[in-house]
C-alpha positions in Angstrom: 0.0 0.0 0.0 1.4 3.4 -0.9 2.4 5.4 2.2 0.2 8.4 1.1 -2.9 6.1 0.9 -2.1 4.5 4.2 -1.8 8.0 5.8 -5.1 9.1 4.4 -6.9 6.0 5.5 -5.4 6.2 9.0 -6.7 9.8 9.3 -10.2 8.8 8.1 -10.3 5.9 10.6 -9.3 8.3 13.4 -12.0 10.8 12.4 -14.5 8.0 12.6 -13.1 6.7 15.9 -12.2 3.3 14.7 -9.1 1.2 14.0 -7.5 1.4 10.6 -8.2 -2.3 10.0 -11.9 -1.8 11.0 -12.2 1.2 8.7 -10.7 -0.6 5.7 -12.9 -3.7 6.3 -16.0 -1.5 6.5 -15.1 0.4 3.3 -14.3 -2.8 1.4 -17.6 -4.3 2.5 -19.5 -1.2 1.4 -17.8 -1.4 -2.0 -19.1 -4.9 -2.6 -22.5 -4.3 -1.1 -22.0 -6.0 2.3 -23.4 -4.2 5.4 -21.0 -3.8 8.2 -21.1 -6.7 10.6 -21.6 -6.0 14.3 -18.5 -6.5 16.3 -16.2 -6.6 13.3 -14.1 -3.7 14.6 -15.7 -1.2 12.3 -17.3 2.0 13.5 -20.8 1.6 14.9 -23.7 2.8 12.8 -24.7 6.3 13.7 -22.4 8.5 15.7 -18.6 7.8 15.9 -16.9 7.5 19.3 -15.2 10.9 18.8 -18.6 12.5 18.3 -20.1 10.7 21.3 -17.1 11.8 23.4 -17.6 15.4 22.4 -21.3 15.2 23.1 -20.6 13.8 26.5 -18.2 16.6 27.3 -20.8 19.2 26.2 -23.4 17.5 28.3 -21.2 17.5 31.4 -20.4 21.2 30.8 -24.1 22.1 30.4 -25.0 20.2 33.6 -22.2 22.0 35.5 -23.3 25.4 34.3 -27.0 24.7 35.2 -25.9 23.5 38.6 -23.9 26.6 39.2 -26.8 28.8 38.1 -29.2 26.9 40.4 -26.8 27.5 43.4 -26.5 31.2 42.5 -30.3 31.5 42.3 -30.8 29.7 45.6 -28.2 32.0 47.3 -29.8 35.1 45.9 -33.2 33.9 47.1 -31.9 33.0 50.5 -30.0 36.3 51.0 -32.6 38.5 49.4 
C-alpha cells in the first residue's frame, strides 16, 4: 500500500473513531454491497466514538453550568 494512501486511510479511521483495520474492512464491505457486521471492529452505525465523546463533554459542561446557576439563584433567594 502506498504510504500516502495509508496515511489518508489512517486519518479517516481516526476521524470515525475506529481502527485502521476496521475502517478498511467497512469500506471494502460497502464497495461490494455487504453491510458492516456487528462486532467486526468497524465504526458503529450512527455516531462515531469521537462525536459521542464530544457530546458527553458538552453534556457535562451544560449540567455543571446549570448546577452553578441553580446555586446562585438559591443563594440570591436566601439572601434577598
